[in-house]
mmCIF file of the C-alpha atoms, coordinates in Angstrom:
data_MODEL
# 
_entry.id   MODEL 
# 
loop_
_atom_site.group_PDB 
_atom_site.id 
_atom_site.type_symbol 
_atom_site.label_atom_id 
_atom_site.label_alt_id 
_atom_site.label_comp_id 
_atom_site.label_asym_id 
_atom_site.label_entity_id 
_atom_site.label_seq_id 
_atom_site.pdbx_PDB_ins_code 
_atom_site.Cartn_x 
_atom_site.Cartn_y 
_atom_site.Cartn_z 
_atom_site.occupancy 
_atom_site.B_iso_or_equiv 
_atom_site.pdbx_formal_charge 
_atom_site.auth_seq_id 
_atom_site.auth_comp_id 
_atom_site.auth_asym_id 
_atom_site.auth_atom_id 
_atom_site.pdbx_PDB_model_num 
ATOM 1   C CA . MET A 1 1   ? -3.227  103.484 -42.189 1.00 0.00 ? 1   MET A CA 1 
ATOM 2   C CA . ALA A 1 2   ? -5.344  105.889 -39.854 1.00 0.00 ? 2   ALA A CA 1 
ATOM 3   C CA . LYS A 1 3   ? -3.491  107.864 -36.694 1.00 0.00 ? 3   LYS A CA 1 
ATOM 4   C CA . ILE A 1 4   ? -4.513  106.212 -33.210 1.00 0.00 ? 4   ILE A CA 1 
ATOM 5   C CA . ASN A 1 5   ? -4.506  109.220 -31.025 1.00 0.00 ? 5   ASN A CA 1 
ATOM 6   C CA . ASN A 1 6   ? -3.511  107.466 -27.130 1.00 0.00 ? 6   ASN A CA 1 
ATOM 7   C CA . HIS A 1 7   ? -4.615  110.078 -24.824 1.00 0.00 ? 7   HIS A CA 1 
ATOM 8   C CA . MET A 1 8   ? -8.004  110.198 -26.666 1.00 0.00 ? 8   MET A CA 1 
ATOM 9   C CA . LYS A 1 9   ? -8.373  106.050 -25.697 1.00 0.00 ? 9   LYS A CA 1 
ATOM 10  C CA . ASP A 1 10  ? -8.995  107.037 -21.730 1.00 0.00 ? 10  ASP A CA 1 
ATOM 11  C CA . GLN A 1 11  ? -11.307 109.505 -21.594 1.00 0.00 ? 11  GLN A CA 1 
ATOM 12  C CA . PRO A 1 12  ? -15.030 108.512 -20.451 1.00 0.00 ? 12  PRO A CA 1 
ATOM 13  C CA . LYS A 1 13  ? -17.708 109.399 -23.255 1.00 0.00 ? 13  LYS A CA 1 
ATOM 14  C CA . PRO A 1 14  ? -19.269 112.681 -23.344 1.00 0.00 ? 14  PRO A CA 1 
ATOM 15  C CA . GLY A 1 15  ? -22.938 111.803 -20.296 1.00 0.00 ? 15  GLY A CA 1 
ATOM 16  C CA . ARG A 1 16  ? -20.615 108.717 -18.888 1.00 0.00 ? 16  ARG A CA 1 
ATOM 17  C CA . GLN A 1 17  ? -19.279 108.922 -15.806 1.00 0.00 ? 17  GLN A CA 1 
ATOM 18  C CA . GLU A 1 18  ? -16.034 106.490 -15.348 1.00 0.00 ? 18  GLU A CA 1 
ATOM 19  C CA . ILE A 1 19  ? -15.490 105.053 -11.461 1.00 0.00 ? 19  ILE A CA 1 
ATOM 20  C CA . LYS A 1 20  ? -11.824 103.554 -10.942 1.00 0.00 ? 20  LYS A CA 1 
ATOM 21  C CA . ILE A 1 21  ? -11.475 100.613 -8.030  1.00 0.00 ? 21  ILE A CA 1 
ATOM 22  C CA . ALA A 1 22  ? -9.047  101.229 -5.613  1.00 0.00 ? 22  ALA A CA 1 
ATOM 23  C CA . ASP A 1 23  ? -5.855  98.798  -6.121  1.00 0.00 ? 23  ASP A CA 1 
ATOM 24  C CA . ASN A 1 24  ? -5.855  98.359  -2.020  1.00 0.00 ? 24  ASN A CA 1 
ATOM 25  C CA . ILE A 1 25  ? -9.822  97.306  -1.911  1.00 0.00 ? 25  ILE A CA 1 
ATOM 26  C CA . PRO A 1 26  ? -8.686  93.121  -1.704  1.00 0.00 ? 26  PRO A CA 1 
ATOM 27  C CA . GLY A 1 27  ? -12.189 92.075  -2.344  1.00 0.00 ? 27  GLY A CA 1 
ATOM 28  C CA . ALA A 1 28  ? -15.951 91.384  -0.945  1.00 0.00 ? 28  ALA A CA 1 
ATOM 29  C CA . GLU A 1 29  ? -16.110 90.818  2.688   1.00 0.00 ? 29  GLU A CA 1 
ATOM 30  C CA . TYR A 1 30  ? -19.412 88.507  4.099   1.00 0.00 ? 30  TYR A CA 1 
ATOM 31  C CA . THR A 1 31  ? -21.575 90.543  6.440   1.00 0.00 ? 31  THR A CA 1 
ATOM 32  C CA . ASN A 1 32  ? -24.603 89.200  8.414   1.00 0.00 ? 32  ASN A CA 1 
ATOM 33  C CA . LEU A 1 33  ? -25.020 92.496  10.413  1.00 0.00 ? 33  LEU A CA 1 
ATOM 34  C CA . ALA A 1 34  ? -24.867 96.229  10.239  1.00 0.00 ? 34  ALA A CA 1 
ATOM 35  C CA . GLN A 1 35  ? -25.182 99.000  12.539  1.00 0.00 ? 35  GLN A CA 1 
ATOM 36  C CA . ILE A 1 36  ? -25.776 101.895 11.776  1.00 0.00 ? 36  ILE A CA 1 
ATOM 37  C CA . ASN A 1 37  ? -25.831 105.325 13.764  1.00 0.00 ? 37  ASN A CA 1 
ATOM 38  C CA . HIS A 1 38  ? -26.465 109.008 12.674  1.00 0.00 ? 38  HIS A CA 1 
ATOM 39  C CA . THR A 1 39  ? -25.739 112.710 13.533  1.00 0.00 ? 39  THR A CA 1 
ATOM 40  C CA . GLN A 1 40  ? -26.557 115.626 12.291  1.00 0.00 ? 40  GLN A CA 1 
ATOM 41  C CA . GLU A 1 41  ? -24.294 115.468 9.645   1.00 0.00 ? 41  GLU A CA 1 
ATOM 42  C CA . GLU A 1 42  ? -23.828 112.672 8.848   1.00 0.00 ? 42  GLU A CA 1 
ATOM 43  C CA . PHE A 1 43  ? -24.666 108.545 8.749   1.00 0.00 ? 43  PHE A CA 1 
ATOM 44  C CA . GLN A 1 44  ? -22.633 105.821 9.704   1.00 0.00 ? 44  GLN A CA 1 
ATOM 45  C CA . VAL A 1 45  ? -22.967 102.174 8.946   1.00 0.00 ? 45  VAL A CA 1 
ATOM 46  C CA . VAL A 1 46  ? -20.234 99.659  10.305  1.00 0.00 ? 46  VAL A CA 1 
ATOM 47  C CA . PHE A 1 47  ? -20.987 96.424  8.554   1.00 0.00 ? 47  PHE A CA 1 
ATOM 48  C CA . MET A 1 48  ? -20.038 92.842  10.822  1.00 0.00 ? 48  MET A CA 1 
ATOM 49  C CA . ASN A 1 49  ? -19.719 89.488  10.070  1.00 0.00 ? 49  ASN A CA 1 
ATOM 50  C CA . VAL A 1 50  ? -20.639 87.533  12.994  1.00 0.00 ? 50  VAL A CA 1 
ATOM 51  C CA . LEU A 1 51  ? -20.377 83.877  13.470  1.00 0.00 ? 51  LEU A CA 1 
ATOM 52  C CA . PRO A 1 52  ? -21.226 83.354  17.323  1.00 0.00 ? 52  PRO A CA 1 
ATOM 53  C CA . PRO A 1 53  ? -19.474 83.412  20.060  1.00 0.00 ? 53  PRO A CA 1 
ATOM 54  C CA . SER A 1 54  ? -17.041 86.218  18.041  1.00 0.00 ? 54  SER A CA 1 
ATOM 55  C CA . GLY A 1 55  ? -16.695 88.322  15.188  1.00 0.00 ? 55  GLY A CA 1 
ATOM 56  C CA . LYS A 1 56  ? -15.456 90.956  12.974  1.00 0.00 ? 56  LYS A CA 1 
ATOM 57  C CA . THR A 1 57  ? -16.109 94.707  11.554  1.00 0.00 ? 57  THR A CA 1 
ATOM 58  C CA . VAL A 1 58  ? -15.761 93.911  7.567   1.00 0.00 ? 58  VAL A CA 1 
ATOM 59  C CA . SER A 1 59  ? -15.782 97.624  6.739   1.00 0.00 ? 59  SER A CA 1 
ATOM 60  C CA . LYS A 1 60  ? -17.890 101.057 7.860   1.00 0.00 ? 60  LYS A CA 1 
ATOM 61  C CA . ILE A 1 61  ? -19.241 103.564 5.733   1.00 0.00 ? 61  ILE A CA 1 
ATOM 62  C CA . ILE A 1 62  ? -20.023 107.309 6.588   1.00 0.00 ? 62  ILE A CA 1 
ATOM 63  C CA . THR A 1 63  ? -21.664 109.651 4.218   1.00 0.00 ? 63  THR A CA 1 
ATOM 64  C CA . SER A 1 64  ? -24.368 112.378 4.042   1.00 0.00 ? 64  SER A CA 1 
ATOM 65  C CA . PRO A 1 65  ? -27.854 112.005 5.219   1.00 0.00 ? 65  PRO A CA 1 
ATOM 66  C CA . GLY A 1 66  ? -28.562 112.870 1.480   1.00 0.00 ? 66  GLY A CA 1 
ATOM 67  C CA . HIS A 1 67  ? -26.893 110.320 0.054   1.00 0.00 ? 67  HIS A CA 1 
ATOM 68  C CA . PHE A 1 68  ? -27.819 107.654 2.882   1.00 0.00 ? 68  PHE A CA 1 
ATOM 69  C CA . LYS A 1 69  ? -31.462 108.303 1.530   1.00 0.00 ? 69  LYS A CA 1 
ATOM 70  C CA . ARG A 1 70  ? -30.185 107.626 -2.484  1.00 0.00 ? 70  ARG A CA 1 
ATOM 71  C CA . MET A 1 71  ? -28.578 105.002 -0.769  1.00 0.00 ? 71  MET A CA 1 
ATOM 72  C CA . ALA A 1 72  ? -31.313 103.413 0.609   1.00 0.00 ? 72  ALA A CA 1 
ATOM 73  C CA . ALA A 1 73  ? -34.027 104.419 -1.807  1.00 0.00 ? 73  ALA A CA 1 
ATOM 74  C CA . ALA A 1 74  ? -31.226 101.899 -4.816  1.00 0.00 ? 74  ALA A CA 1 
ATOM 75  C CA . MET A 1 75  ? -31.782 98.917  -2.233  1.00 0.00 ? 75  MET A CA 1 
ATOM 76  C CA . GLN A 1 76  ? -35.044 99.463  -1.885  1.00 0.00 ? 76  GLN A CA 1 
ATOM 77  C CA . GLU A 1 77  ? -35.449 99.392  -5.075  1.00 0.00 ? 77  GLU A CA 1 
ATOM 78  C CA . ASN A 1 78  ? -33.277 96.746  -5.551  1.00 0.00 ? 78  ASN A CA 1 
ATOM 79  C CA . LEU A 1 79  ? -35.091 94.093  -3.245  1.00 0.00 ? 79  LEU A CA 1 
ATOM 80  C CA . LYS A 1 80  ? -38.563 94.986  -5.182  1.00 0.00 ? 80  LYS A CA 1 
ATOM 81  C CA . LYS A 1 81  ? -36.861 94.117  -8.688  1.00 0.00 ? 81  LYS A CA 1 
ATOM 82  C CA . TYR A 1 82  ? -35.395 90.887  -7.522  1.00 0.00 ? 82  TYR A CA 1 
ATOM 83  C CA . GLU A 1 83  ? -38.499 89.968  -5.755  1.00 0.00 ? 83  GLU A CA 1 
ATOM 84  C CA . ASP A 1 84  ? -40.914 90.309  -8.216  1.00 0.00 ? 84  ASP A CA 1 
ATOM 85  C CA . ARG A 1 85  ? -38.390 88.028  -10.794 1.00 0.00 ? 85  ARG A CA 1 
ATOM 86  C CA . PHE A 1 86  ? -37.021 85.454  -7.686  1.00 0.00 ? 86  PHE A CA 1 
ATOM 87  C CA . GLY A 1 87  ? -39.928 85.700  -5.126  1.00 0.00 ? 87  GLY A CA 1 
ATOM 88  C CA . GLU A 1 88  ? -40.447 87.364  -1.804  1.00 0.00 ? 88  GLU A CA 1 
ATOM 89  C CA . ILE A 1 89  ? -37.184 87.371  0.537   1.00 0.00 ? 89  ILE A CA 1 
ATOM 90  C CA . LYS A 1 90  ? -37.691 85.831  4.149   1.00 0.00 ? 90  LYS A CA 1 
ATOM 91  C CA . ALA A 1 91  ? -35.645 87.666  6.450   1.00 0.00 ? 91  ALA A CA 1 
ATOM 92  C CA . ALA A 1 92  ? -33.027 86.469  8.254   1.00 0.00 ? 92  ALA A CA 1 
ATOM 93  C CA . PRO A 1 93  ? -33.604 85.505  11.768  1.00 0.00 ? 93  PRO A CA 1 
ATOM 94  C CA . GLY A 1 94  ? -32.198 88.399  14.236  1.00 0.00 ? 94  GLY A CA 1 
ATOM 95  C CA . ILE A 1 95  ? -29.275 87.862  16.349  1.00 0.00 ? 95  ILE A CA 1 
ATOM 96  C CA . ASP A 1 96  ? -30.615 87.326  20.546  1.00 0.00 ? 96  ASP A CA 1 
ATOM 97  C CA . ASN A 1 97  ? -27.408 87.849  22.045  1.00 0.00 ? 97  ASN A CA 1 
ATOM 98  C CA . GLU A 1 98  ? -26.152 91.191  23.183  1.00 0.00 ? 98  GLU A CA 1 
ATOM 99  C CA . ILE A 1 99  ? -22.388 91.931  21.042  1.00 0.00 ? 99  ILE A CA 1 
ATOM 100 C CA . GLY A 1 100 ? -19.829 93.342  22.481  1.00 0.00 ? 100 GLY A CA 1 
ATOM 101 C CA . PHE A 1 101 ? -16.521 94.514  20.936  1.00 0.00 ? 101 PHE A CA 1 
ATOM 102 C CA . LYS A 1 102 ? -12.489 93.729  22.286  1.00 0.00 ? 102 LYS A CA 1 
ATOM 103 C CA . GLY A 1 103 ? -10.529 96.615  21.300  1.00 0.00 ? 103 GLY A CA 1 
# 
């Protein structure tokens, strides 16, 4: 009978990076609005779910300009692949009224 090396089974394969999802992330949140701001050092993206007359922030990402550019390129590439497969997407209408925040 072959002996199994238990400490090796959890090792990632060479050239492959394993990514674990944190246990405190409960699941996906729907978003229909994003606010994007930047400074010289970082980009901040705040995702919101707005159903007038109210809404809520569902997630916030803060990243470097270089990573933001890579994410934007990846989203653009995926959008093109989607439209190549399923047809052109029509942009959703914007929100006409001003959105305010409560503390």
